[in-house]
N, C-alpha and C positions, 0 to 999 in steps of 0.2 A: 504494499500500500504506500510505503514511504517513496518508492521509485515512481509510482504514478503521481503522487502529489507533487514530487519535484519536476516531474516532466510537465505537468499542468502549469506550474509557475513558470517554468523556462518558456513554454509555448505562449502563455499570455504576455510575458515580458517581451518576447520577440515580436509578437503582433503589436503590441503598444509602440515599441521603439521604432519599428519599420514605418507604421502609420504615422507616428509623430514627426519622423525625419521627413517624411514625403510632403505632409500637410503642415506641420508647424503648429498643430492644434491639440492641445491635451483633451479635448472633448472627443474629437475624431479618434485619436489614439486609443483613448478608452473604450469607445463604442466598438472599434475593430477588434480590440483585445478581447471584448466580451462576445461579440456577434460571430467573428471568424471561427473560433474554437467551438462555439455552439453549432454552427452549421456543419463544420467538419465532423462533429461526433454524430450527428444525425446521417450524414452521407456515409460515414463508416459503418453505422448500424445496417444501411441497406445494402453497402458494399459486401459485408459479412453475410447477409442472407442470401444474396446472389451467389456468392463464392461458394457457400455450403451446399446450396441447391445444385451448382454446377458439379461440385466435387462429389456429390452423393449420387449423381446420376450413373446410369449404368455404362456410360461411355467416357471412360478415362482418357480414350485417344482424342476425344473432342478438345480436353484441356490441353493436350500435347500439341495439337494442330494450332490452337490459339497462341501458345507460347511460341512455337516455331514460326509462325507467320508474323509475329511482332518483332522478331529477331532478324528477319529478312528484310532487305532494302527493296524499294520499288523497283530500282534498276536491275537487280538480279532477277525479280520476277518476271520482267518484261522480256528477257533474253530467251 
């Protein structure tokens, strides 16, 4: 749990710092530091649901094809 808390603090700090440096606003920095991790958390939840559904399917070769195709460049595919 300690690792999770320290990661959350780091995430909020980075989000705040980047937003503050870009905008110069403590308010925008604070909003981004709260909103961005919250949205990321929700997105991660759905990512995990989709990932688990794909990995539990009876087609592990489908996962292999996805990973293989993401590693290939477009130029190599067109040859």
